TORNU-333158 format. One record per residue: residue number from 1; residue in one letter; chain; x, y, z of N, C-alpha, C in turn. Coordinates in pm, whole numbers, plus 50000, padded with zeros to 5 digits. Layout:
<pts>
(NUM, A, A, (X, Y, Z), (X, Y, Z), (X, Y, Z)) ...
</pts>
This chain:
<pts>
(1, M, A, (50084, 49879, 50000), (50000, 50000, 50000), (50087, 50125, 50000)) (2, A, A, (50195, 50121, 50079), (50285, 50236, 50086), (50351, 50261, 49951)) (3, D, A, (50388, 50151, 49882), (50449, 50165, 49750), (50353, 50229, 49652)) (4, T, A, (50227, 50188, 49658), (50125, 50244, 49569), (50106, 50393, 49595)) (5, C, A, (50100, 50433, 49723), (50085, 50574, 49758), (50204, 50655, 49707)) (6, G, A, (50322, 50598, 49721), (50441, 50666, 49671), (50437, 50683, 49521)) (7, Q, A, (50391, 50580, 49450), (50378, 50588, 49305), (50276, 50693, 49263)) (8, V, A, (50164, 50701, 49339), (50061, 50800, 49308), (50115, 50942, 49326)) (9, I, A, (50186, 50965, 49436), (50241, 51099, 49463), (50344, 51138, 49357)) (10, L, A, (50434, 51044, 49328), (50537, 51071, 49228), (50475, 51093, 49090)) (11, G, A, (50379, 51006, 49057), (50312, 51018, 48927), (50235, 51149, 48913)) (12, S, A, (50170, 51192, 49022), (50096, 51317, 49019), (50189, 51436, 48997)) (13, G, A, (50304, 51432, 49064), (50401, 51540, 49047), (50453, 51548, 48905)) (14, L, A, (50485, 51433, 48847), (50533, 51431, 48708), (50423, 51474, 48611)) (15, T, A, (50299, 51437, 48643), (50186, 51477, 48559), (50171, 51629, 48555)) (16, V, A, (50180, 51692, 48671), (50169, 51838, 48677), (50280, 51904, 48598)) (17, L, A, (50402, 51855, 48615), (50517, 51915, 48546), (50510, 51896, 48395)) (18, S, A, (50461, 51782, 48351), (50459, 51752, 48207), (50331, 51797, 48137)) (19, H, A, (50234, 51848, 48213), (50104, 51880, 48154), (50111, 51983, 48041)) (20, P, A, (50187, 52093, 48056), (50195, 52188, 47944), (50248, 52123, 47815)) (21, L, A, (50340, 52030, 47828), (50391, 51959, 47710), (50281, 51880, 47642)) (22, M, A, (50204, 51805, 47720), (50096, 51726, 47663), (49989, 51817, 47603)) (23, Y, A, (49959, 51926, 47670), (49856, 52020, 47623), (49890, 52073, 47484)) (24, I, A, (50012, 52119, 47467), (50054, 52173, 47338), (50062, 52063, 47232)) (25, K, A, (50109, 51945, 47272), (50116, 51833, 47178), (49978, 51798, 47124)) (26, V, A, (49877, 51795, 47212), (49741, 51761, 47170), (49687, 51865, 47072)) (27, L, A, (49711, 51993, 47100), (49662, 52097, 47008), (49726, 52083, 46871)) (28, I, A, (49855, 52048, 46868), (49923, 52028, 46740), (49870, 51903, 46670)) (29, Q, A, (49842, 51799, 46749), (49792, 51674, 46690), (49660, 51693, 46617)) (30, V, A, (49573, 51778, 46671), (49443, 51799, 46605), (49452, 51902, 46494)) (31, G, A, (49572, 51959, 46473), (49594, 52047, 46358), (49587, 52195, 46387)) (32, H, A, (49593, 52234, 46515), (49583, 52377, 46547), (49721, 52442, 46538)) (33, E, A, (49737, 52530, 46439), (49863, 52602, 46419), (49832, 52753, 46414)) (34, P, A, (49824, 52819, 46529), (49784, 52959, 46534), (49895, 53058, 46497)) (35, L, A, (50019, 53011, 46491), (50132, 53100, 46465), (50196, 53069, 46331)) (36, P, A, (50245, 53171, 46261), (50306, 53149, 46129), (50444, 53086, 46142)) (37, P, A, (50490, 53020, 46036), (50625, 52963, 46038), (50730, 53074, 46046)) (38, T, A, (50847, 53041, 46096), (50958, 53135, 46101), (51073, 53081, 46017)) (39, L, A, (51149, 53170, 45961), (51261, 53131, 45876), (51382, 53096, 45962)) (40, G, A, (51437, 52980, 45938), (51554, 52936, 46013), (51651, 52864, 45922)) (41, H, A, (51748, 52799, 45982), (51851, 52729, 45905), (51856, 52582, 45947)) (42, F, A, (51873, 52496, 45848), (51885, 52353, 45870), (51997, 52302, 45780)) (43, F, A, (52113, 52268, 45843), (52232, 52229, 45766), (52266, 52334, 45660)) (44, R, A, (52270, 52460, 45707), (52308, 52576, 45625), (52206, 52609, 45516)) (45, R, A, (52092, 52546, 45521), (51985, 52578, 45425), (51877, 52655, 45497)) (46, E, A, (51822, 52756, 45428), (51711, 52831, 45486), (51582, 52754, 45468)) (47, V, A, (51517, 52727, 45579), (51390, 52654, 45576), (51294, 52720, 45675)) (48, Y, A, (51167, 52699, 45649), (51065, 52750, 45741), (51036, 52646, 45849)) (49, H, A, (51033, 52694, 45973), (51004, 52608, 46087), (50869, 52648, 46147)) (50, L, A, (50790, 52548, 46184), (50668, 52577, 46259), (50706, 52609, 46403)) (51, P, A, (50628, 52691, 46471), (50661, 52729, 46609), (50678, 52608, 46700)) (52, G, A, (50777, 52614, 46788), (50801, 52506, 46882), (50727, 52525, 47013)) (53, F, A, (50764, 52447, 47112), (50694, 52445, 47239), (50690, 52582, 47306)) (54, F, A, (50805, 52650, 47312), (50813, 52775, 47388), (50730, 52887, 47322)) (55, A, A, (50734, 52894, 47188), (50654, 52994, 47118), (50505, 52965, 47136)) (56, Y, A, (50469, 52838, 47130), (50330, 52797, 47147), (50283, 52827, 47290)) (57, A, A, (50370, 52800, 47388), (50335, 52825, 47528), (50313, 52974, 47552)) (58, K, A, (50399, 53058, 47494), (50383, 53203, 47508), (50250, 53248, 47449)) (59, H, A, (50211, 53187, 47338), (50083, 53222, 47274), (49966, 53189, 47367)) (60, I, A, (49971, 53072, 47431), (49864, 53031, 47523), (49860, 53122, 47645)) (61, I, A, (49979, 53153, 47700), (49986, 53241, 47818), (49932, 53379, 47786)) (62, K, A, (49959, 53427, 47664), (49910, 53559, 47623), (49758, 53564, 47623)) (63, I, A, (49694, 53452, 47593), (49548, 53448, 47584), (49483, 53410, 47717)) (64, D, A, (49534, 53306, 47781), (49471, 53252, 47903), (49552, 53269, 48030)) (65, G, A, (49671, 53327, 48020), (49756, 53337, 48138), (49830, 53206, 48163)) (66, K, A, (49915, 53204, 48264), (49993, 53084, 48293), (49905, 52967, 48334)) (67, A, A, (49793, 52997, 48399), (49702, 52890, 48439), (49643, 52819, 48317)) (68, G, A, (49642, 52888, 48203), (49589, 52829, 48081), (49667, 52709, 48033)) (69, L, A, (49793, 52697, 48075), (49875, 52583, 48035), (49833, 52454, 48106)) (70, F, A, (49742, 52465, 48203), (49704, 52348, 48283), (49558, 52310, 48264)) (71, K, A, (49501, 52345, 48151), (49364, 52301, 48121), (49361, 52149, 48109)) (72, G, A, (49261, 52088, 48170), (49248, 51943, 48165), (49332, 51869, 48266)) (73, L, A, (49394, 51941, 48359), (49482, 51876, 48457), (49403, 51790, 48555)) (74, A, A, (49288, 51838, 48602), (49211, 51764, 48703), (49171, 51623, 48656)) (75, P, A, (49107, 51609, 48538), (49074, 51473, 48494), (49197, 51388, 48465)) (76, R, A, (49307, 51452, 48426), (49429, 51376, 48401), (49488, 51322, 48532)) (77, L, A, (49480, 51401, 48638), (49525, 51353, 48768), (49436, 51239, 48818)) (78, C, A, (49306, 51250, 48793), (49215, 51141, 48830), (49252, 51013, 48756)) (79, A, A, (49279, 51026, 48626), (49316, 50910, 48546), (49447, 50849, 48596)) (80, G, A, (49544, 50933, 48628), (49672, 50883, 48675), (49662, 50811, 48809)) (81, T, A, (49585, 50869, 48901), (49570, 50810, 49034), (49497, 50675, 49027)) (82, I, A, (49382, 50674, 48959), (49305, 50550, 48947), (49384, 50445, 48870)) (83, G, A, (49450, 50487, 48762), (49528, 50393, 48682), (49641, 50329, 48761)) (84, T, A, (49709, 50407, 48843), (49819, 50354, 48925), (49768, 50251, 49025)) (85, V, A, (49657, 50280, 49089), (49600, 50187, 49188), (49555, 50057, 49121)) (86, V, A, (49483, 50070, 49010), (49433, 49951, 48939), (49550, 49867, 48889)) (87, H, A, (49649, 49932, 48829), (49766, 49861, 48777), (49839, 49788, 48888)) (88, S, A, (49857, 49854, 49001), (49928, 49794, 49114), (49855, 49671, 49167)) (89, K, A, (49723, 49682, 49182), (49643, 49571, 49235), (49650, 49449, 49142)) (90, I, A, (49638, 49473, 49012), (49639, 49361, 48917), (49776, 49296, 48910)) (91, V, A, (49882, 49377, 48912), (50018, 49322, 48912), (50041, 49235, 49034)) (92, Q, A, (49994, 49280, 49150), (50009, 49201, 49273), (49938, 49066, 49262)) (93, K, A, (49817, 49068, 49207), (49741, 48943, 49192), (49810, 48850, 49093)) (94, C, A, (49863, 48907, 48985), (49931, 48826, 48884), (50056, 48761, 48943)) (95, H, A, (50130, 48838, 49023), (50252, 48784, 49083), (50219, 48677, 49188)) (96, K, A, (50111, 48697, 49262), (50070, 48596, 49360), (50033, 48466, 49288)) (97, Q, A, (49960, 48478, 49178), (49920, 48361, 49100), (50042, 48290, 49044)) (98, G, A, (50138, 48372, 48996), (50261, 48314, 48941), (50342, 48242, 49046)) (99, T, A, (50345, 48296, 49169), (50418, 48232, 49278), (50356, 48098, 49315)) (100, L, A, (50223, 48094, 49317), (50154, 47970, 49348), (50182, 47863, 49243)) (101, E, A, (50187, 47903, 49116), (50213, 47808, 49009), (50354, 47752, 49020)) (102, I, A, (50449, 47839, 49054), (50587, 47794, 49067), (50600, 47695, 49183)) (103, L, A, (50537, 47729, 49298), (50543, 47641, 49414), (50475, 47508, 49386)) (104, G, A, (50374, 47513, 49300), (50303, 47389, 49266), (50372, 47308, 49160)) (105, G, A, (50484, 47358, 49109), (50559, 47283, 49009), (50499, 47289, 48870)) (106, Q, A, (50406, 47381, 48847), (50342, 47389, 48717), (50421, 47475, 48619)) (107, Q, A, (50515, 47554, 48668), (50587, 47645, 48580), (50733, 47651, 48624)) (108, K, A, (50822, 47641, 48528), (50964, 47651, 48555), (51022, 47757, 48463)) (109, S, A, (51065, 47865, 48519), (51120, 47972, 48438), (51251, 48017, 48496)) (110, V, A, (51344, 48047, 48412), (51474, 48096, 48452), (51479, 48245, 48424)) (111, D, A, (51523, 48322, 48523), (51527, 48467, 48508), (51612, 48504, 48388)) (112, G, A, (51558, 48584, 48300), (51630, 48625, 48180), (51595, 48543, 48059)) (113, A, A, (51534, 48427, 48076), (51495, 48343, 47964), (51378, 48405, 47890)) (114, L, A, (51365, 48368, 47762), (51259, 48424, 47680), (51121, 48395, 47737)) (115, Q, A, (51101, 48274, 47787), (50971, 48238, 47843), (50936, 48326, 47962)) (116, H, A, (51036, 48357, 48044), (51014, 48445, 48159), (50974, 48585, 48113)) (117, V, A, (51041, 48635, 48009), (51009, 48767, 47955), (50866, 48770, 47901)) (118, V, A, (50829, 48663, 47830), (50693, 48654, 47775), (50590, 48652, 47887)) (119, N, A, (50616, 48573, 47991), (50522, 48565, 48104), (50506, 48699, 48175)) (120, E, A, (50619, 48765, 48201), (50614, 48894, 48270), (50547, 49001, 48183)) (121, T, A, (50573, 48995, 48053), (50511, 49092, 47962), (50360, 49070, 47954)) (122, N, A, (50318, 48944, 47957), (50174, 48914, 47958), (50106, 48974, 48081)) (123, K, A, (50170, 48958, 48197), (50114, 49013, 48321), (50105, 49165, 48313)) (124, E, A, (50212, 49226, 48264), (50213, 49373, 48253), (50109, 49420, 48152)) (125, M, A, (50093, 49345, 48044), (49994, 49381, 47941), (49853, 49378, 47999)) (126, I, A, (49823, 49276, 48077), (49690, 49265, 48139), (49667, 49382, 48234)) (127, A, A, (49767, 49412, 48316), (49752, 49521, 48414), (49735, 49655, 48344)) (128, R, A, (49817, 49681, 48244), (49807, 49809, 48172), (49675, 49821, 48098)) (129, S, A, (49631, 49712, 48038), (49507, 49717, 47959), (49387, 49747, 48048)) (130, F, A, (49380, 49681, 48164), (49271, 49708, 48258), (49275, 49854, 48305)) (131, A, A, (49395, 49901, 48339), (49408, 50039, 48387), (49368, 50138, 48277)) (132, T, A, (49406, 50109, 48154), (49374, 50198, 48042), (49224, 50204, 48018)) (133, I, A, (49159, 50087, 48019), (49015, 50082, 47994), (48937, 50157, 48103)) (134, I, A, (48976, 50135, 48227), (48904, 50198, 48339), (48923, 50350, 48341)) (135, T, A, (49041, 50396, 48304), (49070, 50540, 48313), (49046, 50614, 48181)) (136, H, A, (49009, 50543, 48076), (48994, 50611, 47947), (48889, 50722, 47946)) (137, P, A, (48777, 50708, 48017), (48682, 50819, 48021), (48745, 50950, 48071)) (138, F, A, (48834, 50942, 48169), (48902, 51063, 48217), (49000, 51115, 48113)) (139, H, A, (49059, 51024, 48037), (49149, 51064, 47928), (49072, 51142, 47821)) (140, V, A, (48954, 51094, 47788), (48870, 51162, 47689), (48833, 51303, 47737)) (141, I, A, (48795, 51314, 47863), (48760, 51444, 47920), (48881, 51538, 47917)) (142, T, A, (48999, 51485, 47951), (49121, 51565, 47948), (49145, 51624, 47810)) (143, L, A, (49137, 51540, 47708), (49163, 51586, 47572), (49061, 51691, 47527)) (144, R, A, (48935, 51670, 47562), (48832, 51765, 47520), (48844, 51898, 47593)) (145, C, A, (48886, 51894, 47719), (48912, 52019, 47792), (49024, 52098, 47725)) (146, M, A, (49124, 52028, 47675), (49236, 52093, 47608), (49195, 52152, 47474)) (147, V, A, (49123, 52074, 47394), (49088, 52114, 47259), (48990, 52232, 47258)) (148, Q, A, (48923, 52257, 47370), (48833, 52372, 47379), (48905, 52504, 47354)) (149, F, A, (49036, 52504, 47374), (49114, 52626, 47354), (49099, 52679, 47211)) (150, I, A, (49084, 52589, 47116), (49079, 52629, 46974), (48959, 52716, 46946)) (151, G, A, (48840, 52674, 46990), (48718, 52748, 46962), (48671, 52833, 47077)) (152, R, A, (48754, 52840, 47185), (48720, 52918, 47304), (48588, 52873, 47366)) (153, E, A, (48561, 52741, 47360), (48439, 52688, 47419), (48457, 52661, 47569)) (154, T, A, (48345, 52640, 47635), (48347, 52604, 47778), (48252, 52485, 47803)) (155, K, A, (48237, 52404, 47703), (48144, 52291, 47710), (48184, 52190, 47816)) (156, Y, A, (48314, 52165, 47826), (48366, 52070, 47925), (48441, 52149, 48032)) (157, S, A, (48368, 52186, 48137), (48422, 52279, 48236), (48466, 52211, 48366)) (158, G, A, (48430, 52088, 48387), (48467, 52017, 48509), (48450, 51868, 48489)) (159, V, A, (48504, 51790, 48579), (48498, 51644, 48562), (48355, 51593, 48566)) (160, L, A, (48278, 51631, 48668), (48141, 51581, 48680), (48052, 51636, 48569)) (161, D, A, (48066, 51765, 48540), (47986, 51824, 48432), (48019, 51759, 48298)) (162, S, A, (48146, 51727, 48277), (48188, 51664, 48152), (48131, 51523, 48140)) (163, I, A, (48129, 51451, 48251), (48071, 51316, 48251), (47924, 51321, 48212)) (164, I, A, (47851, 51416, 48270), (47708, 51431, 48239), (47689, 51469, 48092)) (165, T, A, (47771, 51562, 48043), (47760, 51607, 47905), (47785, 51494, 47806)) (166, I, A, (47891, 51418, 47828), (47924, 51308, 47736), (47815, 51201, 47739)) (167, Y, A, (47768, 51166, 47858), (47665, 51062, 47868), (47535, 51108, 47801)) (168, R, A, (47498, 51235, 47820), (47373, 51287, 47763), (47380, 51292, 47610)) (169, E, A, (47496, 51329, 47554), (47507, 51349, 47409), (47551, 51224, 47333)) (170, E, A, (47634, 51138, 47396), (47692, 51026, 47322), (47667, 50890, 47386)) (171, G, A, (47612, 50889, 47506), (47592, 50762, 47574), (47723, 50706, 47628)) (172, M, A, (47721, 50580, 47669), (47839, 50518, 47728), (47955, 50509, 47629)) (173, L, A, (47925, 50491, 47501), (48031, 50477, 47402), (48117, 50603, 47392)) (174, G, A, (48059, 50718, 47425), (48133, 50843, 47418), (48253, 50845, 47512)) (175, F, A, (48244, 50770, 47623), (48354, 50767, 47719), (48473, 50684, 47668)) (176, F, A, (48450, 50607, 47562), (48555, 50518, 47514), (48596, 50550, 47370)) (177, A, A, (48572, 50675, 47329), (48616, 50718, 47196), (48768, 50712, 47187)) (178, G, A, (48817, 50647, 47084), (48962, 50637, 47064), (49029, 50531, 47149)) (179, L, A, (48952, 50445, 47216), (49012, 50346, 47306), (49090, 50238, 47231)) (180, I, A, (49036, 50188, 47120), (49099, 50074, 47051), (49241, 50107, 47003)) (181, P, A, (49262, 50217, 46928), (49401, 50246, 46888), (49494, 50273, 47006)) (182, R, A, (49440, 50329, 47114), (49523, 50352, 47232), (49567, 50220, 47294)) (183, L, A, (49473, 50126, 47306), (49507, 49994, 47361), (49608, 49922, 47273)) (184, L, A, (49584, 49924, 47142), (49675, 49857, 47049), (49815, 49917, 47057)) (185, G, A, (49823, 50049, 47062), (49952, 50116, 47071), (50026, 50079, 47198)) (186, D, A, (49956, 50076, 47312), (50018, 50038, 47439), (50070, 49895, 47435)) (187, I, A, (49989, 49804, 47380), (50028, 49662, 47375), (50147, 49642, 47283)) (188, F, A, (50143, 49699, 47164), (50254, 49685, 47070), (50382, 49744, 47127)) (189, A, A, (50371, 49861, 47190), (50489, 49927, 47246), (50551, 49841, 47357)) (190, L, A, (50467, 49783, 47441), (50516, 49699, 47551), (50592, 49578, 47499)) (191, W, A, (50533, 49508, 47402), (50597, 49388, 47349), (50724, 49421, 47271)) (192, I, A, (50721, 49525, 47192), (50841, 49565, 47117), (50954, 49598, 47214)) (193, C, A, (50923, 49678, 47315), (51023, 49720, 47412), (51084, 49601, 47486)) (194, N, A, (50999, 49516, 47543), (51049, 49406, 47626), (51123, 49299, 47546)) (195, L, A, (51069, 49262, 47431), (51135, 49158, 47351), (51266, 49208, 47292)) (196, L, A, (51265, 49331, 47242), (51388, 49386, 47184), (51496, 49402, 47290)) (197, A, A, (51456, 49450, 47408), (51553, 49465, 47518), (51608, 49328, 47559)) (198, H, A, (51522, 49227, 47560), (51567, 49092, 47596), (51672, 49041, 47498)) (199, F, A, (51645, 49055, 47369), (51739, 49004, 47269), (51871, 49081, 47272)) (200, I, A, (51864, 49212, 47293), (51987, 49291, 47303), (52068, 49251, 47426)) (201, N, A, (52000, 49241, 47539), (52070, 49205, 47663), (52125, 49063, 47661)) (202, T, A, (52058, 48974, 47586), (52100, 48834, 47583), (52211, 48809, 47482)) (203, Y, A, (52199, 48868, 47364), (52290, 48833, 47254), (52392, 48942, 47219)) (204, A, A, (52367, 49066, 47264), (52459, 49174, 47228), (52543, 49223, 47345)) (205, I, A, (52504, 49188, 47466), (52576, 49236, 47584), (52636, 49118, 47657)) (206, D, A, (52767, 49121, 47677), (52838, 49014, 47747), (52834, 49041, 47897)) (207, D, A, (52792, 48941, 47974), (52782, 48957, 48119), (52917, 48984, 48185)) (208, S, A, (53026, 48951, 48113), (53159, 48975, 48169), (53204, 49120, 48156)) (209, M, A, (53127, 49200, 48081), (53160, 49340, 48062), (53140, 49417, 48193)) (210, S, A, (53219, 49523, 48208), (53201, 49608, 48326), (53076, 49693, 48310)) (211, H, A, (53012, 49727, 48420), (52890, 49808, 48421), (52778, 49744, 48339)) (212, T, A, (52769, 49612, 48347), (52666, 49541, 48270), (52525, 49587, 48307)) (213, G, A, (52501, 49607, 48437), (52369, 49650, 48482), (52328, 49783, 48423)) (214, E, A, (52420, 49879, 48423), (52390, 50012, 48368), (52365, 50003, 48218)) (215, I, A, (52442, 49918, 48149), (52425, 49904, 48004), (52288, 49843, 47972)) (216, K, A, (52246, 49745, 48051), (52116, 49682, 48028), (52002, 49780, 48056)) (217, N, A, (52017, 49861, 48159), (51915, 49964, 48187), (51907, 50064, 48073)) (218, C, A, (52024, 50098, 48018), (52028, 50192, 47905), (51961, 50132, 47782)) (219, S, A, (51986, 50004, 47758), (51923, 49938, 47642), (51772, 49931, 47659)) (220, Q, A, (51726, 49912, 47783), (51582, 49910, 47810), (51520, 50046, 47779)) (221, A, A, (51589, 50153, 47819), (51540, 50289, 47792), (51538, 50317, 47643)) (222, M, A, (51642, 50274, 47572), (51651, 50298, 47429), (51542, 50223, 47353)) (223, T, A, (51518, 50098, 47391), (51413, 50021, 47323), (51276, 50078, 47355)) (224, G, A, (51260, 50133, 47476), (51133, 50198, 47509), (51109, 50320, 47423)) (225, F, A, (51215, 50398, 47401), (51204, 50516, 47314), (51172, 50476, 47172)) (226, L, A, (51239, 50371, 47122), (51213, 50322, 46987), (51070, 50272, 46973)) (227, A, A, (51023, 50199, 47073), (50886, 50147, 47069), (50784, 50260, 47067)) (228, S, A, (50810, 50365, 47144), (50717, 50479, 47147), (50714, 50550, 47011)) (229, M, A, (50828, 50556, 46943), (50832, 50617, 46810), (50753, 50534, 46709)) (230, L, A, (50771, 50403, 46714), (50706, 50314, 46619), (50554, 50311, 46638)) (231, T, A, (50510, 50327, 46761), (50366, 50319, 46790), (50300, 50456, 46804)) (232, Y, A, (50374, 50563, 46774), (50318, 50698, 46788), (50191, 50717, 46704)) (233, P, A, (50184, 50663, 46581), (50059, 50681, 46504), (49934, 50636, 46577)) (234, F, A, (49945, 50532, 46661), (49828, 50488, 46738), (49786, 50594, 46840)) (235, V, A, (49886, 50659, 46901), (49857, 50767, 46997), (49788, 50883, 46925)) (236, L, A, (49840, 50920, 46809), (49783, 51030, 46732), (49638, 51002, 46693)) (237, V, A, (49614, 50884, 46637), (49479, 50848, 46593), (49384, 50840, 46712)) (238, S, A, (49431, 50785, 46823), (49346, 50774, 46942), (49303, 50911, 46992)) (239, N, A, (49398, 51005, 47000), (49365, 51138, 47050), (49271, 51213, 46956)) (240, I, A, (49292, 51196, 46827), (49203, 51262, 46730), (49062, 51205, 46741)) (241, M, A, (49051, 51073, 46753), (48919, 51011, 46761), (48848, 51045, 46892)) (242, A, A, (48924, 51073, 46998), (48863, 51107, 47127), (48789, 51239, 47122)) (243, V, A, (48829, 51328, 47031), (48764, 51459, 47021), (48686, 51475, 46890)) (244, N, A, (48691, 51373, 46805), (48628, 51383, 46674), (48476, 51391, 46685)) (245, N, A, (48421, 51494, 46621), (48275, 51512, 46612), (48208, 51513, 46749)) (246, C, A, (48273, 51581, 46845), (48218, 51588, 46981), (48151, 51722, 47009)) (247, G, A, (48137, 51804, 46904), (48073, 51934, 46921), (48170, 52048, 46942)) (248, L, A, (48301, 52019, 46942), (48402, 52123, 46958), (48462, 52161, 46823)) (249, T, A, (48508, 52284, 46813), (48568, 52332, 46689), (48687, 52246, 46648)) (250, G, A, (48767, 52206, 46744), (48884, 52127, 46714), (48856, 51984, 46675)) (251, G, A, (48730, 51942, 46681), (48695, 51805, 46645), (48619, 51794, 46516)) (252, R, A, (48615, 51903, 46440), (48545, 51900, 46312), (48623, 51985, 46212)) (253, P, A, (48586, 51979, 46082), (48660, 52056, 45981), (48664, 52204, 46019)) (254, P, A, (48775, 52276, 45989), (48887, 52232, 45904), (48997, 52159, 45980)) (255, Y, A, (48984, 52145, 46111), (49091, 52079, 46188), (49091, 51929, 46167)) (256, A, A, (48976, 51871, 46150), (48968, 51726, 46129), (48843, 51693, 46051)) (257, S, A, (48853, 51591, 45969), (48735, 51540, 45902), (48652, 51462, 46003)) (258, I, A, (48531, 51429, 45966), (48447, 51346, 46051), (48474, 51201, 46013)) (259, Y, A, (48532, 51125, 46105), (48570, 50987, 46076), (48471, 50890, 46139)) (260, P, A, (48416, 50796, 46059), (48323, 50697, 46117), (48393, 50598, 46210)) (261, T, A, (48518, 50564, 46178), (48595, 50472, 46263), (48740, 50520, 46269)) (262, W, A, (48816, 50463, 46362), (48956, 50501, 46375), (49037, 50453, 46255)) (263, V, A, (48993, 50349, 46187), (49063, 50301, 46067), (49056, 50405, 45956)) (264, H, A, (48939, 50470, 45941), (48926, 50576, 45841), (49020, 50692, 45874)) (265, C, A, (49030, 50724, 46002), (49120, 50830, 46045), (49265, 50795, 46011)) (266, W, A, (49304, 50672, 46039), (49440, 50625, 46010), (49471, 50638, 45862)) (267, K, A, (49379, 50590, 45778), (49400, 50594, 45634), (49410, 50737, 45582)) (268, H, A, (49327, 50826, 45636), (49328, 50965, 45592), (49459, 51034, 45630)) (269, L, A, (49505, 51015, 45752), (49631, 51075, 45796), (49748, 51016, 45717)) (270, S, A, (49741, 50888, 45687), (49848, 50823, 45612), (49856, 50878, 45470)) (271, R, A, (49742, 50898, 45407), (49741, 50954, 45271), (49800, 51095, 45269)) (272, E, A, (49771, 51173, 45374), (49821, 51310, 45381), (49966, 51319, 45426)) (273, G, A, (50022, 51209, 45475), (50158, 51211, 45528), (50167, 51279, 45663)) (274, N, A, (50062, 51267, 45743), (50054, 51335, 45874), (50062, 51239, 45992)) (275, M, A, (50116, 51120, 45972), (50118, 51022, 46080), (50214, 51058, 46194)) (276, S, A, (50302, 51154, 46170), (50395, 51195, 46276), (50363, 51333, 46332)) (277, R, A, (50247, 51386, 46298), (50209, 51520, 46343), (50206, 51529, 46495)) (278, G, A, (50283, 51624, 46549), (50287, 51642, 46693), (50390, 51556, 46764)) (279, S, A, (50465, 51474, 46690), (50563, 51386, 46755), (50681, 51464, 46810)) (280, S, A, (50709, 51581, 46753), (50816, 51667, 46803), (50759, 51804, 46838)) (281, L, A, (50806, 51860, 46949), (50760, 51992, 46991), (50870, 52097, 46978)) (282, F, A, (50987, 52059, 46935), (51099, 52154, 46934), (51161, 52174, 46796)) (283, F, A, (51166, 52071, 46714), (51221, 52084, 46579), (51113, 52048, 46479)) (284, R, A, (51037, 52147, 46441), (50919, 52123, 46358), (50935, 52187, 46221)) (285, R, A, (50994, 52114, 46133), (51010, 52164, 45997), (50877, 52163, 45924)) (286, L, A, (50860, 52260, 45835), (50740, 52264, 45752), (50743, 52144, 45659)) (287, P, A, (50639, 52061, 45656), (50640, 51942, 45571), (50666, 51976, 45424)) (288, A, A, (50753, 51900, 45360), (50787, 51923, 45219), (50665, 51900, 45131)) (289, G, A, (50646, 51990, 45036), (50536, 51976, 44942), (50401, 52015, 44996)) (290, K, A, (50397, 52071, 45115), (50269, 52110, 45175), (50263, 52261, 45193)) (291, T, A, (50145, 52314, 45196), (50127, 52458, 45214), (50076, 52486, 45354)) (292, Y, A, (50106, 52607, 45400), (50065, 52650, 45534), (50018, 52794, 45518)) (293, A, A, (49887, 52816, 45535), (49831, 52948, 45512), (49788, 53012, 45641)) (294, I, A, (49825, 53140, 45659), (49783, 53217, 45775), (49794, 53366, 45740)) (295, D, A, (49693, 53440, 45781), (49691, 53585, 45754), (49713, 53614, 45605)) (296, Q, A, (49647, 53534, 45520), (49650, 53554, 45376), (49789, 53528, 45315)) (297, K, A, (49879, 53470, 45389), (50012, 53437, 45335), (50024, 53284, 45323)) (298, I, A, (50086, 53241, 45218), (50102, 53098, 45196), (50249, 53064, 45195)) (299, F, A, (50289, 52969, 45279), (50427, 52926, 45288), (50440, 52787, 45228)) (300, Y, A, (50551, 52763, 45159), (50573, 52633, 45099), (50694, 52565, 45161)) 
</pts>
């Protein structure tokens, strides 16, 4: 219980600190570009760059003040707290079950073996999936509170009011908009990370090397980063579908088409070459061959 409380406190602190980053990322993901590109240099070539995190943050502060950077924080904290508790409880039950199986002689696994990695990844996948499903309604509310910035709406003004609004307008399914691509992305990222780290640690790192533990931790971090890059399109599609056609300006044209399913959204973004939109907040080059219009000026 003490470990869970510690995780909740630490997670809440990190959530507060990282919230402005997520807020700006979500606005970029749905296609909101309120500032014009600026001319910069890339390998001695003059290129137009889209505004990065700091320019975007200044724009939000200018309109809503510093508190404006924390829109949607309350439901996100709720999601983080509930998700941590649910994840912890399920992991504990899975480990207890695994211990009983080992004592009963039904399972023999050697630490570091592929079978052990598969078993542990299965347990983690179950725990994460349950936590994601249970907390997804708060995730949807968080995203919609953020996207309100685009049209200056106040439709989703609080957690309870947002729950009532979504249920009244969309029913229970409204709370799970964008859930499938989010679940798929989490599952793929987990398996890619764990299996790739296992193969690197087993076949590329010699146990006789000095600082083996630090090297293996580094490889785990690197594979996690790679997995997040490979599965980013699922995150993008999930967030877009969570706000799609929900009555907000940021969930309908010109920011987004109306998509009947997340597969249609995926195909549309893929055709446009926008599957990485919002993946970077600091080095945002203007996409080649695309136009960007603002204040009657068109940039290529």
